[in-house]
Phi, psi and omega in degrees: 000327180293328178289324180294319182284324173301312182298317171301307192296319191283354174261355183269143170278176185295320179297324178290329174288327178289327187283314182304315174302313178299318180294313177301324170297314179304301188295324174306310187292329186272354184066040174259144167282133184230138178218125178286125181228179171078218187297332185295324179287321178296322168295316179302298177310314183282356181085008182267162180289149178284123185266327187216146180255116174240133177235151171250118184250132182258110176140199184269132178302326185301320186286343186286330189285145173087355185264358186280141175302138183304320183281358187229019183288135181291143184278327189226144173231130172234135187247149177279157181296333170284340180080010178269347175225158179207163170220161181209159178238131189262166187301329180276006174097357175278149182240168177215152175241133182237136173245140187251139171218144185292147180291134179294136171233154183286152177275149182284139174308156178137186186285151181288143186251022172283000000 
């Protein structure tokens, strides 16, 4: 895991690192699962500069509000009509996209209902 994190951090600009840190902090405080996905992984694995930050967030959107550090709170939010995806712009001008999925829950023990 440390090689992955070094590889990721070495491809991010200082502004992108600040955005990643703010997103990780907000997701951690809201107890949300956070996964870096999409073009950032493609660019990192290919050895290219990372152009965009795409995240998949696991959990409820409502728990995300109010957990952002005050100096890194996103300026603008845009939501899709379905509410399953959003994008935001941070104060330094960097943007990030988020895709939401419901948190997986374990099945209760007992007989199968199929």
